[in-house]
Steps between C-alpha positions, in 0.01 A plus 500: 500500500143533618332834435291687755193440285557120505541507878182704538306260275626199696415655839153601379436150364620340825280720719200448274550123510521508880174693530324261260630196692375639832151552359504154345596349836219685676245384243625140526471512880143628482404236244662224708321607818172520310551147366587368846202667668246446219619199301340470160597395151475860382726640775747219444502560126544877537788456746670243277455708183638815663792307652585362157475848347738641763749217446496544123536878526793473740677241284471717191603826670838626387672818608632736234 
């Protein structure tokens, strides 16, 4: 049986993850638009590095 505390922890983790993902998506969109409008090696590198970070973070994320 799942306790109320376990349910609360799961719901809090799920909502927190959703908020983090939304911010990550917004940042990725801004970085992509910046790269498209002002192409440069630096913008490309920053976008790629952040995209890789987001992918790694999401792959490693586990709910309680």
